[in-house]
N, C-alpha and C positions, 0 to 999 in steps of 0.2 A: 228551308223546310216549309212546306205549306200545310198548316193545320186547319182543321175544320172545327166548328164550335157549335155547341148546343146552348141551352139557356144557362146551364151551370157547369159546362164542361168544355175543355179544349182537347182535341184528340187528333191522332193520325193512326188509324187502325186499318191495315190493308190485308186482304186475304186473297190467295190464289186458289181457285177451285177448278177441279176437273171432274166431270162425270160422264158416264158412257151410256149408250143405248143398251137395252137388255139384249143379251146374247152377242153384243158388239156388232149387230147388224148395221150395215152401211146405209142407213135410212136418211141421213141428214144431207139431202141434196135438193137443189132447185127450190121450189116454193116452200117445201117443208123446212129446209134450212133457214130460209128467210123468215118464215113464221116463228121458228124457235128463237132466232135472234131478236125479233120484235117483241115477243112475249117476255123474254128475259129482261129486255130493256124496260118494258112497262112495269114489270113486277118490281124491279130494283128502284125505279123512279117513285113508285107508290110508297116505298118504305125509306126513302132518302138514302139509298145505297147508290153510290156513284160508281159506274163502270169506268175503270181507267183504261182497260184494254180487254178485248175478247176475240175469240176465234171459234167459229162453228166448223168442225171437221166432219167427215162422213159418218163417223161412229162415236164422236165425243165432242164435248164443249169445254173450252178453257175460258175463264174470266178472272181478271184481276180487279178487285173492287175495294172501295173505301167505305167502311160501314160505321154507323154510330156505335158507341160502346155498350148500349143496352140491347143490342141484337147479337145473339150468338151465331156462330157459323152453322150449327145444325138447324137453327131456325131459318136462316137465309136459304139453305138448301131445301128445306121442307117447302118453303113458299115457292121457290123457283121451280123445282122439279114437279111439285104437285100441280101448280097452275099450268105449266107448259104441257104436262101430260094430259090433263083434262081438256085443254083447248085443242090439242092436236087430235085427240080422238073425236072431238066434235066436228072439226073442219075437214079431216082427211079420213074418209071411211075405209080406204084401202089399208090403212095402218091397223085398224081393228082386226082385219083378217090375219095379219102377221102376228099381232100381239093380242091374242084372244083373251088373255087374263087381265086386260086393262092396266098393264104396267108397261109404260114405254121406256122408262129409264131403269138401269140396273140398280140394285139396292144401295150400294155404297157410293162414296165420292172421295176425292182426294182434296185435302185442304192444308195449306201451309201459310203462316203469317209472313208478311214481307215488310221490311223497314230498313232504315238507314243505320240504326244502332245495332251493333253486335253484342252478344253476351259479354265478350271481353271488354268492350267499351263501357258498358254499364258497371261491370265489376271494378274496373279501373276508377271510374268516377266515384263510386261508393267507397272505395278504399282510401281515397284522399279526402273525402267529405266528412267522414266520421272518425271518431277515435277508435282505433282498431282494438278488438277484443279477440284473443285467440279462441278457436274451437266454437265459434258462434256463427258468424255470417249475417246476423240480424242485429244491428247496432242502434243505440240511442244517442242522438246528438247531445253533446255536453252543453 
């Protein structure tokens, strides 16, 4: 297992994000797709978010990232979608005609955590590590 560390933390927090273009228009092709990829990379680098894998499809983007524990998934998406949208409208005037409301991305996004430990593995560890108390699930080590 490869852990990252901050000044007072050791962590491995990974998120899989998917977000789509507004109205699912297939806009992410050619130079626009390349620019989106580059902007997502730049934004993530700025906040020490490591991109482990990513794919820009015609109408959506997938990324698997490793993020510091003090950055929430909603904050990551706000930074990435906000910055990419602003920069796309600046550089690609034809996009403004298609998206006259200044919103390039659809409102929501998909996010799921990724990791090696399952819920069952954690529960098994905790059941052997602490003195069991029925009807509780939150134990104090003796």
